[in-house]
C-alpha positions in Angstrom: -53.4 -95.6 81.9 -56.5 -96.3 83.7 -56.8 -96.8 87.5 -56.3 -100.4 88.9 -58.0 -98.9 91.9 -59.9 -95.6 93.0 -62.3 -94.3 95.4 -63.5 -91.6 97.8 -61.7 -91.5 101.2 -63.7 -89.9 104.1 -60.8 -88.0 105.8 -63.6 -86.1 108.2 -64.4 -82.5 108.5 -66.9 -83.4 105.9 -64.4 -83.8 103.2 -64.3 -86.7 100.8 -61.0 -87.1 99.1 -60.7 -88.7 95.5 -57.8 -91.1 95.1 -56.5 -93.7 92.5 -53.9 -96.1 91.9 -52.2 -96.6 88.5 -49.3 -98.7 87.1 -48.0 -101.9 88.6 -50.3 -103.2 91.5 -47.2 -104.9 92.8 -44.8 -102.1 92.2 -42.9 -99.7 94.3 -45.4 -97.5 96.0 -45.1 -93.8 95.2 -47.4 -90.9 95.8 -47.9 -88.0 93.4 -48.5 -84.4 95.0 -50.1 -82.2 92.7 -49.2 -78.4 92.3 -51.5 -75.5 93.0 -52.5 -75.8 95.7 -55.6 -76.9 94.2 -54.3 -77.5 90.9 -55.1 -80.4 88.7 -53.1 -83.5 88.9 -52.3 -83.3 85.0 -49.5 -85.6 84.1 -49.7 -87.7 87.3 -50.5 -90.7 85.5 -47.2 -90.4 83.3 -44.9 -89.2 86.0 -43.5 -92.7 87.0 -42.7 -95.7 85.1 -46.0 -97.5 84.9 -44.2 -101.0 84.9 -42.3 -100.6 88.0 -44.2 -98.2 90.2 -47.6 -98.4 92.0 -48.4 -94.7 91.8 -50.9 -93.3 94.4 -52.7 -90.0 93.1 -55.1 -88.0 95.0 -56.8 -84.6 94.6 -55.9 -82.5 97.6 -59.1 -81.2 99.7 -61.5 -78.9 97.5 -60.4 -79.4 94.1 -60.7 -82.1 91.3 -63.0 -84.9 92.3 -62.7 -84.3 95.9 -65.6 -82.8 97.7 -66.8 -80.3 98.7 -65.5 -78.5 95.8 -63.8 -75.1 96.7 -65.8 -73.5 93.8 -68.8 -73.7 96.2 -68.7 -70.8 98.4 -70.2 -73.1 101.2 -67.1 -75.1 101.3 -65.4 -74.4 104.7 -61.7 -73.3 104.1 -60.9 -73.5 107.7 -60.5 -77.3 107.4 -58.1 -76.9 104.5 -54.7 -76.4 105.6 -51.4 -78.2 105.1 -51.9 -80.0 108.3 -55.0 -81.3 107.0 -53.2 -82.4 103.8 -50.7 -84.3 105.7 -53.1 -86.1 107.7 -55.0 -87.1 104.7 -52.1 -88.6 103.2 -51.4 -90.7 106.4 -54.9 -92.0 106.1 -54.7 -92.7 102.6 -51.2 -94.6 103.1 -52.8 -96.7 105.8 -55.9 -97.2 103.8 -53.8 -98.7 101.0 -51.7 -100.7 103.2 -48.5 -98.9 102.3 -45.5 -99.0 104.6 -43.3 -96.5 102.9 -43.8 -94.6 99.5 -41.6 -92.5 97.4 -43.0 -88.7 97.3 -43.0 -87.1 94.1 -44.2 -83.5 94.0 -44.2 -80.5 91.7 -44.4 -76.8 92.6 -47.0 -76.5 95.7 -46.4 -80.3 95.7 -42.7 -79.9 96.8 -43.7 -77.7 99.9 -46.3 -80.3 100.9 -43.7 -83.1 100.4 -41.2 -81.5 102.4 -43.6 -80.8 105.2 -44.9 -84.4 104.9 -41.4 -85.8 105.2 -40.1 -83.6 108.0 -43.3 -84.9 110.0 -43.0 -88.4 108.8 -39.6 -89.3 107.6 -40.0 -93.0 108.1 -42.7 -93.1 105.9 -40.6 -91.8 103.0 -38.2 -94.0 100.9 -36.9 -91.4 98.4 -38.3 -87.8 97.0 -38.4 -86.5 93.5 -39.1 -82.8 93.7 -39.9 -80.6 90.5 -39.9 -77.0 90.4 -39.0 -76.5 94.1 -40.7 -73.9 96.6 -41.0 -73.9 100.3 -43.7 -71.1 100.2 -41.7 -68.8 102.4 -42.7 -65.5 102.9 -39.6 -64.5 101.0 -40.9 -66.5 98.1 -44.2 -65.5 98.2 -43.3 -61.8 98.4 -41.2 -62.3 95.2 -44.1 -64.0 93.4 -46.8 -61.5 94.4 -44.6 -58.3 94.4 -41.0 -58.6 93.7 -41.3 -60.0 90.2 -43.6 -57.2 89.3 -40.2 -55.3 88.5 -40.4 -57.2 85.2 -44.0 -56.9 84.4 -45.2 -53.2 85.9 -48.3 -52.9 83.5 -49.6 -56.3 84.4 -49.0 -55.8 88.1 -50.9 -52.5 88.1 -53.9 -54.3 86.7 -53.7 -57.4 89.0 -53.3 -55.1 92.4 -55.9 -52.6 91.2 -58.5 -55.3 90.9 -58.2 -55.5 94.9 -58.0 -51.6 95.4 -54.2 -51.6 95.4 -54.6 -53.4 98.8 -51.1 -53.5 100.8 -51.4 -57.2 101.2 -52.8 -58.3 97.6 -52.7 -62.1 98.3 -54.9 -61.5 101.4 -57.1 -59.2 99.5 -57.9 -61.6 96.9 -58.6 -64.4 99.5 -61.1 -62.2 100.8 -62.6 -61.6 97.4 -62.8 -65.3 96.7 -65.0 -65.8 99.7 -67.5 -63.3 98.1 -71.0 -65.2 97.6 -71.5 -63.6 94.2 -70.2 -65.9 91.8 -69.4 -63.2 89.1 -67.1 -61.3 91.7 -65.3 -64.5 92.3 -65.1 -65.4 88.6 -63.4 -61.8 87.7 -61.1 -62.1 90.6 -60.1 -65.7 89.3 -59.5 -64.4 85.7 -57.4 -61.4 87.2 -55.5 -64.0 89.3 -54.7 -66.3 86.4 -53.8 -63.6 84.2 -51.0 -62.6 86.7 -49.8 -66.2 87.0 -49.5 -66.7 83.2 -47.6 -63.3 82.9 -45.0 -64.3 85.4 -44.4 -67.5 83.1 -44.8 -65.8 79.9 -41.1 -65.4 79.0 -40.8 -69.2 79.1 -39.6 -70.9 75.7 -41.6 -74.1 76.4 -44.8 -75.3 77.6 -48.3 -73.7 76.5 -49.1 -70.2 76.9 -52.0 -69.5 79.3 -51.2 -72.4 81.7 -53.9 -71.1 84.1 -56.4 -70.1 81.4 -58.7 -67.3 80.7 -62.0 -68.8 81.5 -63.4 -69.1 85.0 -64.4 -72.7 85.4 -65.4 -74.2 88.6 -62.0 -75.8 88.6 -60.4 -72.4 88.0 -62.3 -70.7 90.8 -61.3 -73.6 93.3 -57.8 -73.2 92.2 -57.8 -69.6 92.8 -59.7 -69.7 96.1 -57.3 -72.3 97.6 -54.0 -70.7 96.3 -54.9 -67.4 97.9 -56.3 -69.0 101.2 -52.9 -70.9 101.4 -50.6 -68.1 100.5 -52.5 -65.5 102.5 -51.2 -68.0 105.5 -47.7 -68.6 104.2 -48.8 -72.1 103.0 -49.7 -73.0 106.7 -46.0 -74.1 107.1 -43.2 -72.8 109.2 -39.4 -72.4 108.2 -39.1 -75.6 106.3 -35.6 -74.8 105.1 -34.3 -74.3 108.7 -35.9 -77.9 109.6 -34.0 -79.7 106.5 -32.1 -81.6 108.9 -35.2 -83.6 109.6 -34.8 -84.9 106.1 -31.5 -86.7 106.8 -31.4 -90.1 105.3 -33.9 -89.6 102.8 -32.3 -89.7 99.2 -33.7 -87.1 96.9 -33.6 -85.6 93.6 -34.3 -81.9 93.2 -34.8 -80.6 89.3 -35.2 -77.1 88.9 -35.4 -74.7 85.8 -32.8 -72.0 86.2 -35.4 -69.6 84.2 -38.0 -69.9 86.5 -39.6 -66.7 87.3 -42.2 -68.0 89.8 -40.0 -70.1 91.9 -36.3 -68.8 91.7 -33.7 -71.3 91.9 -32.0 -70.0 95.1 -34.7 -71.8 97.1 -33.8 -75.2 95.5 -30.0 -74.3 95.9 -30.4 -73.5 99.5 -32.5 -76.7 100.2 -29.9 -78.9 98.4 -27.1 -77.2 100.5 -28.9 -78.1 103.7 -29.9 -81.7 102.8 -26.9 -83.7 102.0 -28.9 -86.6 100.6 -30.4 -84.4 98.1 -29.2 -84.2 94.5 -30.0 -80.7 92.7 -30.2 -80.4 89.0 -30.5 -77.1 87.5 -31.7 -77.3 83.8 -30.4 -74.0 82.3 -32.9 -73.8 79.4 -36.0 -74.4 81.4 -38.5 -72.4 83.5 -41.4 -73.6 85.6 -43.0 -75.0 82.6 -40.2 -77.5 81.9 -38.2 -78.3 78.5 -37.2 -81.5 76.8 -33.9 -81.3 78.9 -36.1 -80.8 82.2 -38.1 -84.1 81.0 -35.0 -86.0 80.8 -33.9 -84.8 84.1 -37.2 -85.9 85.4 -36.9 -89.2 83.9 -33.3 -89.8 85.0 -34.6 -89.4 88.6 -37.4 -91.7 88.1 -34.8 -94.4 86.9 -32.5 -93.7 89.8 -35.1 -94.7 92.2 -36.7 -97.5 90.1 -36.6 -101.0 91.8 
């Protein structure tokens, strides 16, 4: 599915954001928010019905085809925050002449989607949120320490790489600013090994999702993730502000076996958001399953024009 439009948007601060539009040019507008943060927009072009939706895909600051690329140590991370990404979304929406769009996000994209919708609720028609996380301190403490109770040997290796620092995420963020590429490469490999370990018990999806080779994209991914999560995603308590989402219909789809993002966050968000409907998929983790894919497509059909 090739783009019918694409380009680079100057969003300021020396950043150019890559964007593309796929699907029906006259279809219902929707924006795809990829995970990571800093992850690839894999699957974005297949996420929604190409005959019915005008799907806007963009690569968040510092990753993919956006520039400057975070694999370059000269890229300024101080201008890469959630507030910047929300502003980029608004600039892109206006650039494309879209009044309202459906917000579709996965993993980190759910945090960004909720933060955006709380800031600009009148610009959101509906939401489809996959593998829900709100990047709270509680969730990040689980992912980067609590879940180590299941993987003690992997945690020992992961934390030892940064000298068993009390704040492992911040320590990795500091290492990823090292000008020596070899140092950044090794830290990125260790980070990805930990992320893959947390997902390793799942029955579906490919092994080594994050990979074992430190390409430019992997270095950028780890640099951006560590930067964001050392700062709690640059968001406040999104759950306590769930009332701001009132009136926005939403489908939340979450795997009950997701070790990286436990289901209690999705459940709490659905409880606090009367217009949201939660589907918990029993056989799925973070990487999905056939039943998970069907739940996603059901949500797409529900909101189709």
